[in-house]
TORKOL-4160 file (C-alpha; in steps of 0.2 Angstrom, whole numbers, padded with zeros to 4 digits, m for minus):
296
<pt num="1" X="0020" Y="0081" Z="m0134"/>
<pt num="2" X="0011" Y="0066" Z="m0142"/>
<pt num="3" X="0024" Y="0059" Z="m0149"/>
<pt num="4" X="0035" Y="0061" Z="m0131"/>
<pt num="5" X="0025" Y="0053" Z="m0121"/>
<pt num="6" X="0031" Y="0036" Z="m0122"/>
<pt num="7" X="0041" Y="0025" Z="m0109"/>
<pt num="8" X="0040" Y="0023" Z="m0090"/>
<pt num="9" X="0030" Y="0034" Z="m0080"/>
<pt num="10" X="0030" Y="0034" Z="m0061"/>
<pt num="11" X="0011" Y="0037" Z="m0053"/>
<pt num="12" X="0019" Y="0046" Z="m0039"/>
<pt num="13" X="0012" Y="0044" Z="m0021"/>
<pt num="14" X="0007" Y="0060" Z="m0011"/>
<pt num="15" X="0019" Y="0061" Z="0005"/>
<pt num="16" X="0011" Y="0065" Z="0020"/>
<pt num="17" X="0018" Y="0072" Z="0036"/>
<pt num="18" X="0008" Y="0075" Z="0053"/>
<pt num="19" X="m0008" Y="0071" Z="0040"/>
<pt num="20" X="m0002" Y="0086" Z="0028"/>
<pt num="21" X="0006" Y="0085" Z="0011"/>
<pt num="22" X="0024" Y="0088" Z="0012"/>
<pt num="23" X="0032" Y="0097" Z="0000"/>
<pt num="24" X="0049" Y="0095" Z="0007"/>
<pt num="25" X="0047" Y="0075" Z="0004"/>
<pt num="26" X="0039" Y="0077" Z="m0011"/>
<pt num="27" X="0057" Y="0087" Z="m0015"/>
<pt num="28" X="0067" Y="0073" Z="m0008"/>
<pt num="29" X="0057" Y="0060" Z="m0019"/>
<pt num="30" X="0059" Y="0068" Z="m0033"/>
<pt num="31" X="0078" Y="0073" Z="m0033"/>
<pt num="32" X="0082" Y="0054" Z="m0032"/>
<pt num="33" X="0067" Y="0052" Z="m0045"/>
<pt num="34" X="0075" Y="0067" Z="m0057"/>
<pt num="35" X="0091" Y="0053" Z="m0057"/>
<pt num="36" X="0081" Y="0038" Z="m0062"/>
<pt num="37" X="0078" Y="0036" Z="m0083"/>
<pt num="38" X="0058" Y="0038" Z="m0080"/>
<pt num="39" X="0051" Y="0048" Z="m0095"/>
<pt num="40" X="0041" Y="0057" Z="m0083"/>
<pt num="41" X="0029" Y="0058" Z="m0067"/>
<pt num="42" X="0009" Y="0058" Z="m0064"/>
<pt num="43" X="0002" Y="0068" Z="m0048"/>
<pt num="44" X="m0013" Y="0065" Z="m0043"/>
<pt num="45" X="m0017" Y="0050" Z="m0049"/>
<pt num="46" X="m0024" Y="0033" Z="m0039"/>
<pt num="47" X="m0008" Y="0030" Z="m0032"/>
<pt num="48" X="m0006" Y="0047" Z="m0026"/>
<pt num="49" X="m0022" Y="0047" Z="m0015"/>
<pt num="50" X="m0031" Y="0062" Z="m0027"/>
<pt num="51" X="m0048" Y="0060" Z="m0021"/>
<pt num="52" X="m0041" Y="0061" Z="m0002"/>
<pt num="53" X="m0034" Y="0080" Z="m0008"/>
<pt num="54" X="m0045" Y="0096" Z="m0009"/>
<pt num="55" X="m0042" Y="0108" Z="m0023"/>
<pt num="56" X="m0031" Y="0119" Z="m0013"/>
<pt num="57" X="m0019" Y="0107" Z="m0010"/>
<pt num="58" X="m0020" Y="0098" Z="m0027"/>
<pt num="59" X="m0016" Y="0114" Z="m0036"/>
<pt num="60" X="m0002" Y="0117" Z="m0023"/>
<pt num="61" X="0006" Y="0099" Z="m0025"/>
<pt num="62" X="0007" Y="0102" Z="m0046"/>
<pt num="63" X="0015" Y="0118" Z="m0043"/>
<pt num="64" X="0029" Y="0109" Z="m0033"/>
<pt num="65" X="0029" Y="0097" Z="m0044"/>
<pt num="66" X="0032" Y="0106" Z="m0060"/>
<pt num="67" X="0048" Y="0118" Z="m0050"/>
<pt num="68" X="0057" Y="0100" Z="m0045"/>
<pt num="69" X="0053" Y="0090" Z="m0062"/>
<pt num="70" X="0068" Y="0090" Z="m0073"/>
<pt num="71" X="0066" Y="0098" Z="m0090"/>
<pt num="72" X="0067" Y="0081" Z="m0099"/>
<pt num="73" X="0054" Y="0073" Z="m0089"/>
<pt num="74" X="0033" Y="0077" Z="m0094"/>
<pt num="75" X="0023" Y="0080" Z="m0080"/>
<pt num="76" X="0005" Y="0073" Z="m0079"/>
<pt num="77" X="m0008" Y="0076" Z="m0069"/>
<pt num="78" X="m0025" Y="0066" Z="m0065"/>
<pt num="79" X="m0038" Y="0079" Z="m0066"/>
<pt num="80" X="m0055" Y="0070" Z="m0067"/>
<pt num="81" X="m0071" Y="0078" Z="m0057"/>
<pt num="82" X="m0088" Y="0073" Z="m0055"/>
<pt num="83" X="m0096" Y="0083" Z="m0069"/>
<pt num="84" X="m0089" Y="0092" Z="m0085"/>
<pt num="85" X="m0089" Y="0110" Z="m0080"/>
<pt num="86" X="m0078" Y="0108" Z="m0065"/>
<pt num="87" X="m0067" Y="0095" Z="m0071"/>
<pt num="88" X="m0063" Y="0106" Z="m0086"/>
<pt num="89" X="m0060" Y="0123" Z="m0074"/>
<pt num="90" X="m0048" Y="0110" Z="m0063"/>
<pt num="91" X="m0040" Y="0105" Z="m0076"/>
<pt num="92" X="m0035" Y="0122" Z="m0085"/>
<pt num="93" X="m0030" Y="0127" Z="m0068"/>
<pt num="94" X="m0018" Y="0113" Z="m0067"/>
<pt num="95" X="m0012" Y="0118" Z="m0085"/>
<pt num="96" X="m0008" Y="0134" Z="m0079"/>
<pt num="97" X="0003" Y="0126" Z="m0065"/>
<pt num="98" X="0014" Y="0118" Z="m0078"/>
<pt num="99" X="0005" Y="0102" Z="m0083"/>
<pt num="100" X="0008" Y="0095" Z="m0099"/>
<pt num="101" X="m0006" Y="0083" Z="m0099"/>
<pt num="102" X="m0022" Y="0078" Z="m0091"/>
<pt num="103" X="m0028" Y="0060" Z="m0083"/>
<pt num="104" X="m0046" Y="0058" Z="m0086"/>
<pt num="105" X="m0055" Y="0045" Z="m0080"/>
<pt num="106" X="m0073" Y="0044" Z="m0082"/>
<pt num="107" X="m0086" Y="0051" Z="m0068"/>
<pt num="108" X="m0094" Y="0037" Z="m0056"/>
<pt num="109" X="m0104" Y="0044" Z="m0043"/>
<pt num="110" X="m0118" Y="0042" Z="m0054"/>
<pt num="111" X="m0110" Y="0026" Z="m0063"/>
<pt num="112" X="m0130" Y="0017" Z="m0067"/>
<pt num="113" X="m0131" Y="0034" Z="m0078"/>
<pt num="114" X="m0114" Y="0033" Z="m0087"/>
<pt num="115" X="m0119" Y="0026" Z="m0102"/>
<pt num="116" X="m0108" Y="0029" Z="m0120"/>
<pt num="117" X="m0118" Y="0042" Z="m0122"/>
<pt num="118" X="m0116" Y="0052" Z="m0107"/>
<pt num="119" X="m0097" Y="0048" Z="m0106"/>
<pt num="120" X="m0095" Y="0053" Z="m0124"/>
<pt num="121" X="m0103" Y="0071" Z="m0120"/>
<pt num="122" X="m0092" Y="0071" Z="m0105"/>
<pt num="123" X="m0076" Y="0068" Z="m0112"/>
<pt num="124" X="m0080" Y="0080" Z="m0129"/>
<pt num="125" X="m0085" Y="0094" Z="m0118"/>
<pt num="126" X="m0069" Y="0093" Z="m0109"/>
<pt num="127" X="m0058" Y="0090" Z="m0123"/>
<pt num="128" X="m0066" Y="0105" Z="m0133"/>
<pt num="129" X="m0062" Y="0116" Z="m0117"/>
<pt num="130" X="m0047" Y="0111" Z="m0109"/>
<pt num="131" X="m0028" Y="0121" Z="m0113"/>
<pt num="132" X="m0018" Y="0104" Z="m0113"/>
<pt num="133" X="m0020" Y="0086" Z="m0120"/>
<pt num="134" X="m0032" Y="0072" Z="m0113"/>
<pt num="135" X="m0028" Y="0056" Z="m0108"/>
<pt num="136" X="m0041" Y="0043" Z="m0107"/>
<pt num="137" X="m0041" Y="0035" Z="m0088"/>
<pt num="138" X="m0049" Y="0017" Z="m0089"/>
<pt num="139" X="m0048" Y="0010" Z="m0072"/>
<pt num="140" X="m0064" Y="0003" Z="m0068"/>
<pt num="141" X="m0057" Y="m0009" Z="m0053"/>
<pt num="142" X="m0057" Y="0010" Z="m0043"/>
<pt num="143" X="m0073" Y="0018" Z="m0052"/>
<pt num="144" X="m0085" Y="0003" Z="m0056"/>
<pt num="145" X="m0086" Y="0013" Z="m0073"/>
<pt num="146" X="m0078" Y="0004" Z="m0089"/>
<pt num="147" X="m0075" Y="0013" Z="m0105"/>
<pt num="148" X="m0084" Y="0006" Z="m0118"/>
<pt num="149" X="m0070" Y="m0003" Z="m0130"/>
<pt num="150" X="m0079" Y="0009" Z="m0145"/>
<pt num="151" X="m0083" Y="0023" Z="m0136"/>
<pt num="152" X="m0063" Y="0023" Z="m0135"/>
<pt num="153" X="m0060" Y="0019" Z="m0152"/>
<pt num="154" X="m0073" Y="0035" Z="m0158"/>
<pt num="155" X="m0065" Y="0046" Z="m0146"/>
<pt num="156" X="m0048" Y="0042" Z="m0152"/>
<pt num="157" X="m0052" Y="0052" Z="m0166"/>
<pt num="158" X="m0052" Y="0070" Z="m0156"/>
<pt num="159" X="m0038" Y="0078" Z="m0160"/>
<pt num="160" X="m0037" Y="0084" Z="m0141"/>
<pt num="161" X="m0038" Y="0065" Z="m0134"/>
<pt num="162" X="m0021" Y="0060" Z="m0137"/>
<pt num="163" X="m0021" Y="0042" Z="m0128"/>
<pt num="164" X="m0028" Y="0031" Z="m0116"/>
<pt num="165" X="m0020" Y="0025" Z="m0098"/>
<pt num="166" X="m0028" Y="0005" Z="m0095"/>
<pt num="167" X="m0026" Y="0000" Z="m0077"/>
<pt num="168" X="m0038" Y="m0016" Z="m0077"/>
<pt num="169" X="m0023" Y="m0026" Z="m0086"/>
<pt num="170" X="m0036" Y="m0032" Z="m0100"/>
<pt num="171" X="m0024" Y="m0037" Z="m0114"/>
<pt num="172" X="m0037" Y="m0042" Z="m0126"/>
<pt num="173" X="m0045" Y="m0024" Z="m0124"/>
<pt num="174" X="m0027" Y="m0018" Z="m0129"/>
<pt num="175" X="m0028" Y="m0030" Z="m0144"/>
<pt num="176" X="m0043" Y="m0023" Z="m0150"/>
<pt num="177" X="m0041" Y="m0006" Z="m0147"/>
<pt num="178" X="m0022" Y="m0003" Z="m0154"/>
<pt num="179" X="m0029" Y="m0009" Z="m0170"/>
<pt num="180" X="m0044" Y="0005" Z="m0173"/>
<pt num="181" X="m0038" Y="0018" Z="m0165"/>
<pt num="182" X="m0023" Y="0032" Z="m0176"/>
<pt num="183" X="m0007" Y="0025" Z="m0176"/>
<pt num="184" X="m0001" Y="0042" Z="m0166"/>
<pt num="185" X="m0014" Y="0037" Z="m0152"/>
<pt num="186" X="m0006" Y="0032" Z="m0135"/>
<pt num="187" X="m0009" Y="0018" Z="m0127"/>
<pt num="188" X="m0002" Y="0016" Z="m0110"/>
<pt num="189" X="m0004" Y="0001" Z="m0098"/>
<pt num="190" X="m0006" Y="0004" Z="m0079"/>
<pt num="191" X="m0001" Y="m0014" Z="m0076"/>
<pt num="192" X="0016" Y="m0018" Z="m0069"/>
<pt num="193" X="0011" Y="m0037" Z="m0073"/>
<pt num="194" X="0008" Y="m0035" Z="m0091"/>
<pt num="195" X="0020" Y="m0023" Z="m0095"/>
<pt num="196" X="0029" Y="m0035" Z="m0106"/>
<pt num="197" X="0013" Y="m0042" Z="m0115"/>
<pt num="198" X="0006" Y="m0025" Z="m0119"/>
<pt num="199" X="0021" Y="m0019" Z="m0128"/>
<pt num="200" X="0021" Y="m0034" Z="m0137"/>
<pt num="201" X="0003" Y="m0031" Z="m0144"/>
<pt num="202" X="0006" Y="m0011" Z="m0144"/>
<pt num="203" X="0008" Y="m0001" Z="m0131"/>
<pt num="204" X="0018" Y="0015" Z="m0131"/>
<pt num="205" X="0024" Y="0011" Z="m0114"/>
<pt num="206" X="0016" Y="0014" Z="m0095"/>
<pt num="207" X="0012" Y="0025" Z="m0079"/>
<pt num="208" X="0014" Y="0011" Z="m0064"/>
<pt num="209" X="0015" Y="0012" Z="m0047"/>
<pt num="210" X="0027" Y="0000" Z="m0048"/>
<pt num="211" X="0040" Y="0012" Z="m0056"/>
<pt num="212" X="0040" Y="0022" Z="m0040"/>
<pt num="213" X="0048" Y="0007" Z="m0031"/>
<pt num="214" X="0059" Y="0000" Z="m0043"/>
<pt num="215" X="0060" Y="0012" Z="m0057"/>
<pt num="216" X="0073" Y="0008" Z="m0068"/>
<pt num="217" X="0071" Y="m0011" Z="m0067"/>
<pt num="218" X="0054" Y="m0006" Z="m0075"/>
<pt num="219" X="0064" Y="0007" Z="m0087"/>
<pt num="220" X="0077" Y="m0008" Z="m0090"/>
<pt num="221" X="0062" Y="m0020" Z="m0096"/>
<pt num="222" X="0055" Y="m0005" Z="m0108"/>
<pt num="223" X="0075" Y="m0001" Z="m0115"/>
<pt num="224" X="0074" Y="m0021" Z="m0117"/>
<pt num="225" X="0060" Y="m0023" Z="m0126"/>
<pt num="226" X="0063" Y="m0009" Z="m0138"/>
<pt num="227" X="0081" Y="m0013" Z="m0142"/>
<pt num="228" X="0072" Y="m0031" Z="m0146"/>
<pt num="229" X="0080" Y="m0043" Z="m0132"/>
<pt num="230" X="0064" Y="m0050" Z="m0130"/>
<pt num="231" X="0070" Y="m0064" Z="m0121"/>
<pt num="232" X="0079" Y="m0054" Z="m0108"/>
<pt num="233" X="0063" Y="m0043" Z="m0106"/>
<pt num="234" X="0052" Y="m0056" Z="m0103"/>
<pt num="235" X="0062" Y="m0063" Z="m0089"/>
<pt num="236" X="0063" Y="m0046" Z="m0081"/>
<pt num="237" X="0046" Y="m0047" Z="m0082"/>
<pt num="238" X="0043" Y="m0064" Z="m0072"/>
<pt num="239" X="0053" Y="m0057" Z="m0059"/>
<pt num="240" X="0042" Y="m0042" Z="m0058"/>
<pt num="241" X="0024" Y="m0049" Z="m0054"/>
<pt num="242" X="0026" Y="m0053" Z="m0037"/>
<pt num="243" X="0031" Y="m0037" Z="m0031"/>
<pt num="244" X="0019" Y="m0031" Z="m0045"/>
<pt num="245" X="0007" Y="m0040" Z="m0038"/>
<pt num="246" X="0007" Y="m0037" Z="m0018"/>
<pt num="247" X="0010" Y="m0018" Z="m0020"/>
<pt num="248" X="m0007" Y="m0015" Z="m0034"/>
<pt num="249" X="m0019" Y="m0030" Z="m0030"/>
<pt num="250" X="m0015" Y="m0036" Z="m0012"/>
<pt num="251" X="m0011" Y="m0021" Z="m0002"/>
<pt num="252" X="m0014" Y="m0008" Z="m0011"/>
<pt num="253" X="m0007" Y="0010" Z="m0008"/>
<pt num="254" X="0001" Y="0008" Z="0009"/>
<pt num="255" X="0014" Y="m0007" Z="0002"/>
<pt num="256" X="0020" Y="0005" Z="m0010"/>
<pt num="257" X="0022" Y="0019" Z="0003"/>
<pt num="258" X="0033" Y="0006" Z="0015"/>
<pt num="259" X="0039" Y="m0001" Z="0000"/>
<pt num="260" X="0046" Y="0017" Z="m0004"/>
<pt num="261" X="0053" Y="0019" Z="0014"/>
<pt num="262" X="0061" Y="0003" Z="0011"/>
<pt num="263" X="0071" Y="0008" Z="m0004"/>
<pt num="264" X="0075" Y="0025" Z="0004"/>
<pt num="265" X="0062" Y="0037" Z="m0003"/>
<pt num="266" X="0048" Y="0045" Z="0006"/>
<pt num="267" X="0036" Y="0036" Z="0008"/>
<pt num="268" X="0026" Y="0037" Z="0025"/>
<pt num="269" X="0008" Y="0036" Z="0030"/>
<pt num="270" X="m0007" Y="0036" Z="0020"/>
<pt num="271" X="m0024" Y="0045" Z="0023"/>
<pt num="272" X="m0038" Y="0040" Z="0033"/>
<pt num="273" X="m0048" Y="0029" Z="0030"/>
<pt num="274" X="m0032" Y="0019" Z="0022"/>
<pt num="275" X="m0024" Y="0010" Z="0034"/>
<pt num="276" X="m0006" Y="0006" Z="0038"/>
<pt num="277" X="0002" Y="m0013" Z="0034"/>
<pt num="278" X="0001" Y="m0024" Z="0047"/>
<pt num="279" X="0017" Y="m0035" Z="0052"/>
<pt num="280" X="0012" Y="m0050" Z="0040"/>
<pt num="281" X="0012" Y="m0037" Z="0025"/>
<pt num="282" X="0025" Y="m0029" Z="0029"/>
<pt num="283" X="0035" Y="m0045" Z="0030"/>
<pt num="284" X="0028" Y="m0051" Z="0013"/>
<pt num="285" X="0034" Y="m0034" Z="0006"/>
<pt num="286" X="0052" Y="m0035" Z="0012"/>
<pt num="287" X="0051" Y="m0053" Z="0006"/>
<pt num="288" X="0045" Y="m0049" Z="m0014"/>
<pt num="289" X="0057" Y="m0033" Z="m0013"/>
<pt num="290" X="0073" Y="m0045" Z="m0006"/>
<pt num="291" X="0068" Y="m0057" Z="m0017"/>
<pt num="292" X="0066" Y="m0048" Z="m0034"/>
<pt num="293" X="0083" Y="m0036" Z="m0029"/>
<pt num="294" X="0091" Y="m0052" Z="m0024"/>
<pt num="295" X="0087" Y="m0060" Z="m0044"/>
<pt num="296" X="0091" Y="m0045" Z="m0053"/>
């Protein structure tokens, strides 16, 4: 399993129709994604509006995604809950539904008490008791809790903690971690704007919102880098940055879903309180996408 989690993974959106999760639209999207060279998918992540889904919806979504995911692609799910006990229970539920690894962000409701010791206790208890491998998830822009570098290095020694997704785009963090963790520990960037630089520093791949919208271009960058065509990979990175910044930093999930609609996938609406894009934002996403596709 550990050796196979490399390459580009799409951080999937959750399709809603009339406010409800749509199995039909999920199927339509995955049938198209299965034709790409993506290594796999992440469901129930930040881009998937996981915090807006109840547990029944979440497990059903995983079951549907498992049925629809090609056998050569890996399915990962975000499974974090605020307590270790419920994270363990929920992770094992989705493990039974066919997920191959769990992406687990730190608890954040009591953020002032999330010391290194509290986080260490949480992750070690979870990793000891879940049925699938754990990937640590550092996304301080959402949680306001950053996994301390020294803790990541310590946790990397646990046999069931196989990697880290780092979504802050912190290349210095990557540069320090990668030299101090076991060689087989996975480092996945969550920022499409630093994909090239992360690969240069030793990242094994990426889990990207951008890979929903332009999956083949994200894979192309990764493959160019792996084949040592670094000049071409860097040129492509520069072309991807404006769209990625608009999708992930400026406008967020509503923009990802709008761009999916433009690309012939189903994006649709987000759940409240996330609002649809206004006309100005739509025009900017239109322009960034057209500029990228014309340049490639």
